[in-house]
N, C-alpha and C positions, 0 to 999 in steps of 0.2 A: 609506475608512478606511485609515490608515497603520499598518503593522506593521513590526517588525524581523524579518528572516529570517537564518538561519544562513549561507546561501550567497550571497544576493543583497543583503544589507544592507537598507536601508529600502525598502519596497515599498508601493504603493497597491493595495488589494484591494477587491473589491465584497462587500458583506454577503451577497449571493445566492450567492457562490462558497464560502461557509463550509460545511464538512461537520461535522455534529454526531456525536460519539462519546459517547453518553450515559454510558458507563462508563469513558471514556478508553481507553487501550491498556494491556495488562499491563506493569507497571513504571512507567507514566506516567498513573496514575489521575486526577491533577489536571488533565491537559490534555484538554479536551473539544471544542475547536474547531480544525479543521485546514483547510488548503487544499492543493490539488495544483498544483505549479509544474512546468512542463516543464523538463527538464534534459538537453538533447541529443535525439537522435533516438529512442532506445530507453528512456530513463530519465525519471523524474520525482522530485520531492521532495514527501513528505508532511510539510508544515510546520505546526507548532503556531502558532496565531494569537496565543496568549498568552505563549509562551516561545520566544524566538528560538533557544535552544540545543537545542530538541527538534525534530529534523528527521530523516527517514529517506529514504534513497535507495530508490526502489521501481521496479518494472517490471511489465509484464504477463507472467504466466507463459506465456501462450499464444504469445508472440513467440519464446520459446526452447524450450519443451517442448510440442510439438504434441499429445501425448496426455494432457496434464494435465487433470484434471477435479476438480470440487468438488461433493460431494453434501451440500447443506445440509439440516439437519433442519428440520421444519415450524416448531418454535418459533423458530428463528433467522430464518427467512423472515418469520414474523409480526412479530418484533421490528423488522425493517427495513422492514416494510410493502411487501415485494416482491410485485408482481402478475404480472410476466412476466420472462422471461430478459433482455429488453431493458432492464429497470430496473437491472441489476447490472453493476458494474465490479469486476474482481478484480485485486488488486495483491499482489505479494510483496516482502518487505523484503530488500534486499541488504546483506550484511555485507562492507563494503569492506576489502580488505587491500592491502598494499604488497608486491609489485606488484599492480596491479589484476587481472591474470590469475589470481591466487590467491583472488579474491573468491568468495563463496558466496551462495546464495539460499535463503530459508526457504520451501520448498514445503509444509511441514507446517501452517503457520498463516497462511493468506492473509488479507489485508485485504479485506473485502467492503463495497462502497459502493452504496447505492441512489442512483443518479445523478440521479433525478428528485426524490426527497424530501430528498436531501442528508443521509442518515443513514449512519453507518459503524460497523463493528465488526470486530474481529479474530476469525476463526473458528479455534478450537483444538479439534480433534476428540479424542475419547477414544482412538481408534486411527487410525493412518494408515500408508499404504504409502510416503508421501513423506518425504524427509529434511529435517531442520532446516538442514543445511549442504550443499546440493547445489552442486557446483562449476559455475561459469558458464564456465570456461575452454573446455571442449570445445564448448559451445553457441555461444560467441562466435566461435570459429574457423569453425564451420559457417556461421554467419550473416554472417560478415565485417563485424561492426559496427565 
């Protein structure tokens, strides 16, 4: 299947690579089908299949924040049909700024994907010790990305 993407133009994708977000994402409820596209060594793009303009730069929080953890409630785990920790991929959205060193990451509301079932949902906890706008700058310098 051929789709238009925000960063890579026209791309051919496989139906089996589409991740279903049954409720969309907050603010993008009309977008239910996404793919993950590699974007360099540490980043990826969460790209809507149906709207080329809806694309988020994401990264694994564990790459930058070793002590990061997500404690998902049972109902959330059931919704995504998670059976084991190996079923889950965790992504966080990056707010890109100019210069890039001013960019931040949303550790408060990660994207959770069941990589085997291809179901995804953004987890927004009622309370969190994590920031919506955690600077990546210090972490990037430590990792030398």
